[in-house]
MDTraj code that builds the backbone (N, CA, C; nanometers):
import mdtraj as md
import numpy as np

residues = "UNK UNK UNK UNK UNK UNK UNK UNK UNK UNK UNK UNK UNK UNK UNK UNK UNK UNK UNK UNK UNK UNK UNK UNK UNK UNK UNK UNK UNK UNK UNK UNK UNK UNK UNK UNK UNK UNK UNK UNK UNK UNK UNK UNK UNK UNK UNK UNK UNK UNK UNK UNK UNK UNK UNK UNK UNK UNK UNK UNK UNK UNK UNK UNK UNK UNK UNK UNK UNK UNK UNK UNK UNK UNK UNK UNK UNK UNK UNK UNK UNK UNK UNK UNK UNK UNK UNK UNK UNK UNK UNK UNK UNK UNK UNK UNK UNK UNK UNK UNK UNK UNK UNK UNK UNK UNK UNK UNK UNK UNK UNK UNK UNK UNK UNK UNK UNK".split()
xyz = np.array([
    [15.3910, 13.5157, 11.3039],
    [15.4338, 13.5871, 11.1467],
    [15.3207, 13.6741, 11.0548],
    [15.3842, 13.7753, 10.9890],
    [15.3320, 13.8143, 10.9467],
    [15.2342, 13.8005, 10.7934],
    [15.2854, 13.7131, 10.7358],
    [15.1955, 13.6071, 10.6212],
    [15.1044, 13.5359, 10.6534],
    [15.1258, 13.5216, 10.7767],
    [15.0156, 13.3655, 10.8619],
    [14.8594, 13.4567, 10.8754],
    [14.7828, 13.3691, 10.7426],
    [14.6237, 13.3690, 10.8004],
    [14.5872, 13.3634, 10.9092],
    [14.6473, 13.2574, 11.0319],
    [14.5694, 13.2257, 11.1612],
    [14.6165, 13.3024, 11.2210],
    [14.7622, 13.3831, 11.2387],
    [14.8343, 13.4620, 11.2813],
    [14.7057, 13.6221, 11.2895],
    [14.6834, 13.6690, 11.1561],
    [14.6213, 13.8001, 11.0813],
    [14.4923, 13.7483, 11.1607],
    [14.4201, 13.6623, 11.1543],
    [14.2507, 13.6032, 11.2296],
    [14.2831, 13.6378, 11.3528],
    [14.3667, 13.6306, 11.4486],
    [14.4302, 13.6455, 11.5568],
    [14.4449, 13.7582, 11.6322],
    [14.4468, 13.9031, 11.5483],
    [14.4776, 14.0136, 11.5414],
    [14.3942, 14.0986, 11.5092],
    [14.3070, 14.0353, 11.4077],
    [14.1810, 14.1133, 11.3991],
    [14.1666, 14.1492, 11.2793],
    [14.2845, 14.1207, 11.1983],
    [14.3216, 14.1828, 11.0343],
    [14.2319, 14.0911, 10.9255],
    [14.1871, 13.9674, 10.9515],
    [14.0728, 13.9514, 10.8894],
    [13.9938, 13.8519, 10.9370],
    [13.8889, 13.8890, 10.8495],
    [13.7132, 13.8839, 10.9653],
    [13.7254, 13.7143, 11.0152],
    [13.7212, 13.6722, 11.0493],
    [13.6578, 13.5253, 11.0893],
    [13.5274, 13.5261, 11.2154],
    [13.3870, 13.4283, 11.1903],
    [13.2905, 13.4131, 11.2798],
    [13.3687, 13.3400, 11.4109],
    [13.3951, 13.4433, 11.5320],
    [13.4585, 13.3600, 11.6275],
    [13.3188, 13.2937, 11.7162],
    [13.3801, 13.2074, 11.8132],
    [13.2824, 13.1337, 11.8536],
    [13.3699, 13.1199, 12.0209],
    [13.5135, 13.1465, 12.0557],
    [13.5329, 13.1420, 12.1645],
    [13.6642, 13.2148, 12.1848],
    [13.6670, 13.2577, 12.3156],
    [13.8034, 13.2933, 12.2912],
    [13.8901, 13.3194, 12.4092],
    [13.9740, 13.2401, 12.4460],
    [14.0451, 13.2892, 12.5667],
    [14.1422, 13.3147, 12.6021],
    [14.2696, 13.3396, 12.7168],
    [14.3997, 13.3935, 12.7079],
    [14.4713, 13.4134, 12.5999],
    [14.4146, 13.2540, 12.5629],
    [14.5785, 13.1622, 12.4843],
    [14.5428, 13.1010, 12.3124],
    [14.4080, 13.0976, 12.3721],
    [14.3311, 13.0587, 12.2302],
    [14.2312, 13.1211, 12.1460],
    [14.1969, 13.0934, 12.0376],
    [14.0539, 13.1518, 11.9857],
    [14.0471, 13.0719, 11.9076],
    [13.8631, 13.0613, 11.9168],
    [13.8386, 12.9254, 11.8470],
    [13.7364, 13.0056, 11.7151],
    [13.7134, 12.9658, 11.5796],
    [13.6572, 12.9757, 11.5037],
    [13.5756, 12.9043, 11.3589],
    [13.4678, 12.9430, 11.3655],
    [13.4424, 12.8685, 11.2325],
    [13.4878, 12.8510, 11.0941],
    [13.4803, 12.7259, 11.0777],
    [13.6186, 12.6758, 10.9406],
    [13.4867, 12.7336, 10.8095],
    [13.5674, 12.7880, 10.7245],
    [13.4534, 12.8730, 10.5988],
    [13.4346, 12.8002, 10.4718],
    [13.4965, 12.6227, 10.5376],
    [13.4865, 12.5328, 10.4264],
    [13.4087, 12.4373, 10.5151],
    [13.3114, 12.3884, 10.5614],
    [13.2860, 12.3159, 10.6854],
    [13.2966, 12.1725, 10.5613],
    [13.3704, 12.1159, 10.6856],
    [13.3135, 11.9086, 10.6501],
    [13.2428, 11.8598, 10.7297],
    [13.1453, 11.8645, 10.8313],
    [13.0747, 11.8353, 10.8928],
    [12.9523, 11.9382, 10.9826],
    [12.8503, 11.9393, 11.0099],
    [12.7545, 12.0748, 11.0862],
    [12.7937, 12.1637, 11.1191],
    [12.9382, 12.0931, 11.2001],
    [12.9719, 12.1924, 11.3143],
    [13.1293, 12.1642, 11.2667],
    [13.2446, 12.2877, 11.2285],
    [13.3624, 12.2455, 11.2116],
    [13.3959, 12.3855, 11.2538],
    [13.4651, 12.3621, 11.3839],
    [13.5247, 12.4521, 11.4360],
    [13.6804, 12.5003, 11.4132],
    [13.7877, 12.5546, 11.4257],
    [13.8906, 12.5544, 11.3541],
    [13.8995, 12.6876, 11.5634],
    [14.0192, 12.6165, 11.6169],
    [14.0969, 12.6192, 11.7534],
    [14.1914, 12.6623, 11.7152],
    [14.3132, 12.7632, 11.7437],
    [14.4270, 12.8118, 11.7210],
    [14.4449, 12.8750, 11.8756],
    [14.6044, 12.8550, 11.8867],
    [14.6416, 12.9373, 11.9982],
    [14.6994, 13.0214, 11.8984],
    [14.7168, 13.1721, 11.9987],
    [14.7544, 13.3455, 12.0018],
    [14.8660, 13.2825, 11.9455],
    [14.9619, 13.2452, 11.9628],
    [15.0540, 13.2412, 11.9134],
    [15.1348, 13.1686, 11.8705],
    [15.2315, 13.1919, 11.7503],
    [15.2145, 13.1448, 11.6124],
    [15.3472, 12.9936, 11.6781],
    [15.2930, 12.8608, 11.5895],
    [15.3930, 12.7707, 11.6400],
    [15.3424, 12.7063, 11.4651],
    [15.4100, 12.6491, 11.4405],
    [15.3704, 12.5801, 11.2576],
    [15.3035, 12.4595, 11.2679],
    [15.2994, 12.3089, 11.3635],
    [15.2128, 12.2530, 11.3948],
    [15.2072, 12.1912, 11.4879],
    [15.0887, 12.0698, 11.5304],
    [15.1153, 12.0200, 11.6939],
    [15.2188, 12.0131, 11.7449],
    [15.2775, 11.8901, 11.6579],
    [15.4061, 11.8191, 11.6709],
    [15.4902, 11.9975, 11.7539],
    [15.5619, 12.1024, 11.6692],
    [15.5994, 12.1733, 11.7400],
    [15.5802, 12.2323, 11.8495],
    [15.4463, 12.2647, 11.8046],
    [15.3445, 12.3622, 11.9961],
    [15.3921, 12.2670, 12.0791],
    [15.3745, 12.1416, 12.0687],
    [15.3995, 12.0474, 12.2022],
    [15.5064, 12.0523, 12.2474],
    [15.5974, 12.0122, 12.1494],
    [15.7692, 12.0073, 12.2112],
    [15.7319, 12.1541, 12.2680],
    [15.7360, 12.3103, 12.2496],
    [15.7509, 12.4112, 12.2775],
    [15.6711, 12.4749, 12.3853],
    [15.5859, 12.4319, 12.3576],
    [15.4390, 12.4576, 12.5181],
    [15.3648, 12.3682, 12.5151],
    [15.4217, 12.2978, 12.5773],
    [15.3006, 12.1850, 12.6704],
    [15.1347, 12.1836, 12.7045],
    [15.1406, 12.3097, 12.8002],
    [15.0349, 12.3651, 12.8247],
    [14.9637, 12.4379, 12.7490],
    [15.0197, 12.5111, 12.5933],
    [14.9793, 12.5982, 12.5502],
    [14.8785, 12.4856, 12.4414],
    [14.9493, 12.3535, 12.3999],
    [14.8620, 12.2610, 12.3694],
    [14.7259, 12.2062, 12.4460],
    [14.8039, 12.1944, 12.5883],
    [14.6206, 12.1655, 12.6821],
    [14.5563, 12.2774, 12.6590],
    [14.5851, 12.3499, 12.6811],
    [14.4671, 12.4620, 12.6080],
    [14.3979, 12.4868, 12.5010],
    [14.4437, 12.4272, 12.3468],
    [14.3809, 12.4299, 12.2578],
    [14.2648, 12.2677, 12.3036],
    [14.3398, 12.1899, 12.3189],
    [14.2200, 12.1198, 12.4033],
    [14.1091, 12.1137, 12.4678],
    [14.1871, 12.2197, 12.5882],
    [14.0886, 12.2283, 12.6989],
    [13.9597, 12.3376, 12.6363],
    [14.0245, 12.4179, 12.5319],
    [13.8978, 12.4907, 12.4237],
    [13.8216, 12.4086, 12.3389],
    [13.8727, 12.3433, 12.2434],
    [13.7613, 12.2526, 12.1622],
    [13.6897, 12.1556, 12.2735],
    [13.6966, 12.1105, 12.3433],
    [13.6080, 12.0491, 12.4874],
    [13.4934, 12.1276, 12.4907],
    [13.5313, 12.3345, 12.5719],
    [13.4429, 12.3963, 12.5600],
    [13.3593, 12.4025, 12.5037],
    [13.4043, 12.3872, 12.3854],
    [13.3531, 12.4472, 12.2564],
    [13.2714, 12.3428, 12.1885],
    [13.2716, 12.2124, 12.1994],
    [13.1872, 12.1266, 12.1707],
    [13.0678, 12.1054, 12.2800],
    [13.0894, 12.1711, 12.4186],
    [12.9784, 12.1533, 12.5008],
    [12.9331, 12.2998, 12.4549],
    [12.9645, 12.3991, 12.4157],
    [12.8583, 12.5242, 12.3390],
    [12.8228, 12.5493, 12.2869],
    [12.8601, 12.4446, 12.1822],
    [12.7874, 12.4111, 12.0537],
    [12.7148, 12.2522, 12.0523],
    [12.6448, 12.1987, 12.1867],
    [12.5493, 12.1108, 12.2053],
    [12.6134, 11.9621, 12.1464],
    [12.7547, 11.9691, 12.1285],
    [12.7916, 11.8374, 12.0800],
    [12.8568, 11.7210, 12.1427],
    [12.8829, 11.8206, 12.2905],
    [12.9266, 11.7126, 12.3553],
    [12.9134, 11.5751, 12.4271],
    [12.7559, 11.5323, 12.4215],
    [12.7559, 11.3910, 12.4423],
    [12.7049, 11.3333, 12.3316],
    [12.7006, 11.3589, 12.2466],
    [12.6231, 11.3297, 12.1040],
    [12.8081, 11.2498, 12.0557],
    [12.9147, 11.3322, 12.0650],
    [13.0312, 11.3171, 12.0262],
    [13.0762, 11.3799, 11.9446],
    [13.2216, 11.4196, 11.9209],
    [13.3129, 11.5081, 11.8481],
    [13.4035, 11.3780, 11.7592],
    [13.4810, 11.5025, 11.7113],
    [13.6234, 11.4619, 11.6745],
    [13.7293, 11.5540, 11.6762],
    [13.8307, 11.5368, 11.7080],
    [13.9493, 11.6344, 11.7577],
    [14.0863, 11.6269, 11.6452],
    [14.0586, 11.6714, 11.5284],
    [14.1876, 11.6454, 11.4378],
    [14.3022, 11.7470, 11.4341],
    [14.4432, 11.7503, 11.3994],
    [14.5276, 11.8084, 11.3327],
    [14.5675, 11.7445, 11.2540],
    [14.6304, 11.8200, 11.1293],
    [14.6725, 11.7766, 11.0190],
    [14.8079, 11.8583, 11.0122],
    [14.9021, 11.7567, 10.9628],
    [15.0453, 11.7868, 11.0194],
    [15.0861, 11.7119, 10.8824],
    [15.1791, 11.8155, 10.7817],
    [15.2453, 11.7553, 10.7329],
    [15.1600, 11.7630, 10.5744],
    [15.2126, 11.7013, 10.4236],
    [15.1211, 11.7420, 10.3362],
    [15.0599, 11.6336, 10.3441],
    [15.1092, 11.5192, 10.2971],
    [14.9976, 11.4327, 10.2920],
    [14.8641, 11.4007, 10.3560],
    [14.8855, 11.5218, 10.4883],
    [14.7614, 11.5260, 10.5451],
    [14.6452, 11.6121, 10.4909],
    [14.6907, 11.6940, 10.3947],
    [14.6413, 11.7680, 10.3262],
    [14.6199, 11.9527, 10.3933],
    [14.7194, 11.9330, 10.4549],
    [14.7535, 12.1396, 10.5719],
    [14.7541, 12.2250, 10.4730],
    [14.7087, 12.3200, 10.5434],
    [14.7414, 12.4164, 10.3784],
    [14.7679, 12.5769, 10.4757],
    [14.7272, 12.5603, 10.6176],
    [14.7796, 12.6759, 10.6909],
    [14.8862, 12.6688, 10.8022],
    [15.0019, 12.6669, 10.7691],
    [15.1207, 12.6308, 10.8928],
    [15.1392, 12.6925, 11.0279],
    [15.0006, 12.6642, 11.0724],
    [14.9813, 12.8095, 11.1775],
    [14.9196, 12.6534, 11.2229],
    [14.9770, 12.6122, 11.3697],
    [14.8973, 12.4635, 11.4399],
    [14.7019, 12.5354, 11.4759],
    [14.6531, 12.4532, 11.4292],
    [14.4877, 12.4481, 11.4375],
    [14.4684, 12.3360, 11.5005],
    [14.3889, 12.2793, 11.5755],
    [14.2956, 12.2096, 11.5842],
    [14.1386, 12.2314, 11.5420],
    [14.1195, 12.0811, 11.4329],
    [13.9715, 12.1207, 11.3682],
    [13.9007, 12.0172, 11.4903],
    [13.7678, 12.0874, 11.5316],
    [13.6575, 12.0413, 11.6016],
    [13.5591, 12.0229, 11.4921],
    [13.4861, 11.8956, 11.4755],
    [13.4113, 11.8473, 11.3805],
    [13.2933, 11.7643, 11.4921],
    [13.1984, 11.7819, 11.4149],
    [13.0707, 11.7131, 11.4768],
    [12.9824, 11.7354, 11.4314],
    [12.8286, 11.7488, 11.5394],
    [12.6984, 11.7605, 11.5006],
    [12.6089, 11.7164, 11.4237],
    [12.6734, 11.5778, 11.3765],
    [12.6088, 11.4726, 11.2717],
    [12.7179, 11.3653, 11.2743],
    [12.6570, 11.2535, 11.2407],
    [12.7297, 11.1373, 11.2243],
    [12.8522, 11.1115, 11.1647],
    [12.9501, 11.1077, 11.1735],
    [13.0703, 11.1618, 11.0969],
    [13.1397, 10.9926, 11.0287],
    [13.1894, 10.9936, 10.9095],
    [13.2647, 10.8737, 10.8834],
    [13.3515, 10.8261, 10.8911],
    [13.3968, 10.7478, 10.8760],
    [13.5127, 10.6562, 10.8873],
    [13.6376, 10.7412, 10.8226],
    [13.7603, 10.7454, 10.9286],
    [13.8662, 10.8503, 10.8187],
    [13.9716, 10.7730, 10.7888],
    [14.0305, 10.7777, 10.7373],
    [14.1564, 10.7578, 10.6515],
    [14.1688, 10.7161, 10.4721],
    [14.2131, 10.6732, 10.4126],
    [14.1480, 10.6513, 10.2463],
    [14.0241, 10.6926, 10.2359],
    [13.9913, 10.7812, 10.1089],
    [13.9070, 10.8150, 10.0722],
    [13.8506, 10.6766, 10.0229],
    [13.7224, 10.6335, 9.9945],
    [13.6719, 10.5797, 9.9737],
    [13.6090, 10.5901, 9.8052],
    [13.6156, 10.4925, 9.6952],
    [13.5127, 10.5219, 9.6265],
    [13.6542, 10.4569, 9.5141],
])
top = md.Topology()
chain = top.add_chain()
for i, resn in enumerate(residues, 1):
    res = top.add_residue(resn, chain, resSeq=i)
    for name in ("N", "CA", "C"):
        top.add_atom(name, md.element.get_by_symbol(name[0]), res)
traj = md.Trajectory(xyz[None], top)
């Protein structure tokens, strides 16, 4: 999609800090990290969210997860632990409408759900 930020990153039209790439996926550092390690893994083809991706191309969704695991290992957080997150819909705080996996780790992560305080 011509107006999609992540499509533009995949196409090299918008700069990113790429950490890994496969034939079907690309991984790059989040510009607003929520953990010491916060990397986004995107399919190179546009799919609006993880649900649509799973319905359209289950193998590509598996590729996204496999890339996330490979990046976790490369970042040295595969043993200590990490979190995969897909945000879907407004209540989840999704701001980019291109399926993407958040890989978070490198530190003790808090519980998730409702904010405390």
